[in-house]
C-alpha positions in Angstrom: -0.9 35.0 -4.6 0.0 31.3 -5.0 2.3 31.3 -2.0 -0.3 33.0 0.2 -3.0 30.6 -0.9 -0.7 27.6 -0.4 0.1 28.6 3.1 -3.5 28.3 4.0 -3.5 24.8 2.5 -0.4 23.5 4.3 -2.3 21.3 6.7 -5.1 20.0 4.5 -6.2 20.7 1.0 -10.0 21.1 0.9 -12.0 19.2 -1.7 -13.8 22.1 -3.2 -12.6 22.1 -6.8 -15.1 20.7 -9.3 -14.2 17.9 -11.7 -12.3 19.4 -14.7 -14.1 19.0 -18.0 -11.0 17.5 -19.7 -10.6 15.0 -16.9 -14.2 13.6 -16.8 -15.0 14.0 -20.5 -16.2 10.6 -22.0 -13.9 9.4 -24.7 -10.6 10.3 -23.0 -8.2 7.4 -22.7 -5.0 7.1 -20.7 -2.4 4.3 -21.1 0.2 3.4 -18.5 3.2 1.1 -18.7 3.7 -0.9 -15.5 6.7 -2.8 -14.1 5.7 -4.5 -10.9 7.7 -6.9 -8.7 6.6 -9.1 -5.8 9.0 -11.3 -3.9 11.7 -10.7 -6.5 9.6 -11.7 -9.4 9.0 -9.0 -12.0 6.1 -8.7 -14.5 5.2 -6.1 -17.1 1.7 -4.9 -18.0 -0.3 -2.1 -19.6 -3.1 -0.4 -17.8 -5.7 1.5 -19.9 -8.1 3.9 -18.3 -11.2 5.0 -20.3 -13.2 7.9 -18.8 -17.0 7.3 -18.8 -18.2 10.4 -17.0 -19.0 11.9 -13.6 -21.9 12.1 -11.2 -23.6 14.7 -9.0 -21.7 13.2 -6.0 -18.5 14.1 -7.8 -17.6 10.4 -8.4 -15.5 9.9 -11.6 -16.4 6.8 -13.4 -13.8 4.9 -15.5 -13.2 1.6 -17.2 -9.8 0.1 -16.2 -8.2 -2.6 -18.2 -4.9 -4.3 -17.5 -3.2 -6.7 -19.9 0.0 -8.5 -18.9 2.8 -9.9 -21.0 1.1 -13.2 -21.0 -2.0 -11.7 -22.6 -4.1 -12.2 -19.5 -6.7 -9.4 -19.2 -8.2 -8.0 -16.1 -10.9 -5.3 -16.4 -13.1 -3.4 -14.0 -15.6 -0.6 -13.8 -14.3 1.9 -11.1 -15.9 4.9 -9.4 -13.3 7.3 -8.0 -14.3 9.6 -5.2 -12.5 12.8 -4.3 -10.9 11.2 -1.2 -9.3 8.5 -3.3 -11.9 5.9 -2.2 -12.8 3.5 -4.9 -16.0 1.5 -5.8 -15.9 -1.3 -8.3 -17.9 -4.1 -9.8 -14.9 -6.4 -8.9 -14.1 -7.6 -5.4 -10.5 -6.5 -5.9 -8.2 -4.6 -8.2 -4.5 -5.2 -9.0 -2.1 -3.0 -6.8 -1.2 -0.9 -9.8 -4.8 -0.4 -10.9 -5.7 0.6 -7.4 -2.8 3.1 -7.2 -3.5 4.7 -10.5 -7.2 5.2 -9.8 -6.8 6.4 -6.2 -4.1 8.9 -7.1 -6.2 10.2 -10.0 -8.5 11.6 -7.3 -5.9 14.4 -7.0 -7.8 16.1 -9.8 -10.3 17.2 -7.1 -7.6 19.1 -5.1 -6.4 22.6 -5.8 -3.1 21.4 -7.2 -2.4 24.8 -8.8 -2.0 26.3 -5.3 0.4 23.7 -4.0 3.8 24.8 -2.7 6.8 22.9 -1.5 6.2 21.5 2.0 2.4 21.4 1.8 1.1 18.1 3.1 -2.3 16.4 3.5 -3.8 13.0 3.7 -6.9 11.1 2.3 -8.5 7.8 3.3 -11.4 5.7 2.6 -12.6 2.3 1.3 -11.2 0.4 -1.7 -12.4 -2.9 -3.1 -11.6 -5.5 -0.5 -10.3 -3.1 2.1 -9.4 0.4 3.2 -6.6 2.8 2.2 -4.9 5.8 3.8 -2.6 8.0 1.7 -0.3 10.9 2.8 1.1 13.4 0.4 4.0 15.9 0.7 4.7 18.4 -2.0 8.4 18.3 -3.0 8.4 20.9 -5.8 6.9 21.9 -9.1 7.9 23.0 -12.6 6.6 25.8 -14.8 4.9 23.3 -17.1 2.6 22.1 -14.4 4.4 19.0 -13.2 4.2 18.5 -9.4 6.5 16.1 -7.5 5.0 14.5 -4.5 6.2 12.1 -1.8 3.6 9.4 -1.2 3.0 7.2 1.7 0.2 4.7 1.1 -1.1 1.9 3.4 -3.8 -0.5 2.3 -5.5 -2.7 4.9 -7.4 -5.7 3.5 -10.4 -7.4 4.8 -8.5 -10.7 5.0 -6.1 -9.1 7.5 -3.2 -8.4 5.1 -1.5 -5.0 5.0 0.4 -3.4 2.2 2.7 -0.4 3.0 4.0 1.6 0.1 6.5 4.5 0.1 7.8 6.5 -2.9 7.1 9.4 -5.2 4.8 10.5 -8.0 4.7 13.2 -10.6 1.3 14.8 -11.1 0.5 16.7 -14.3 -1.7 19.5 -12.9 -2.4 20.8 -16.5 -3.8 17.4 -17.6 -5.2 16.4 -14.2 -3.6 12.9 -14.1 -0.6 11.1 -12.6 2.3 11.1 -15.0 4.6 8.8 -13.1 4.3 6.6 -9.9 7.2 4.9 -8.2 6.5 3.0 -5.0 8.2 0.3 -3.0 6.9 -1.5 0.0 6.0 -4.7 1.9 3.0 -6.9 2.0 2.3 -8.9 5.2 -0.4 -11.3 5.9 -2.6 -11.7 9.0 -0.9 -15.1 9.7 2.6 -13.6 9.5 2.5 -9.8 10.1 6.2 -9.5 10.7 7.8 -11.4 7.8 6.2 -10.1 4.6 7.3 -10.0 0.9 8.9 -7.0 -0.8 6.9 -5.3 -3.6 7.5 -2.5 -6.0 5.8 -0.7 -8.9 7.0 1.7 -11.5 4.3 3.3 -13.6 4.6 5.8 -16.6 1.9 7.5 -18.6 2.7 6.6 -22.2 -0.5 7.8 -24.0 -3.1 10.4 -23.4 -5.7 11.2 -26.0 -6.2 14.6 -24.3 -2.5 15.5 -25.0 -2.3 13.4 -28.2 0.8 11.4 -27.4 
């Protein structure tokens, strides 16, 4: 049954699955460790996501808080749409906050029916720009972990472009990204050819739903 259903989904996965109760339940908290590099300079941070609730338009509302090694804190209220589009009370998010929140929108997909080779894409606005993300299913495990290849391009209103490539592991039982590993390049409108190299490695280290 899964293979037959997955074949129908191979070109595009429809957004017909409702927001799971465990995902949108207020009080759930996720904590991610982040290692990010830009132009050869590395920094570490922790990103915490607190679920506030959902809406009739299927927008998932979260509080996102990032704290760096230097103690500097960056917080935002974010609305996550099924397409991975984001709304926020801030004009911009950090690259890792944006990636975590956009990829959390996979909870609106029928990930239980995904088979190796299935592919689809999603696009829409994010604070300060627009994103387009492509997914290719690489495989899955019996415990609900799905490996995906990810291609993500973010076009900013200031003319800069970030192009990310990599993989992620999605926990289909918990409805959240478990790991995200992306590398890429950011170029400005003034110098679209010679940009700076960037990378991010993100791991889920705490989930109150799973009690770890």
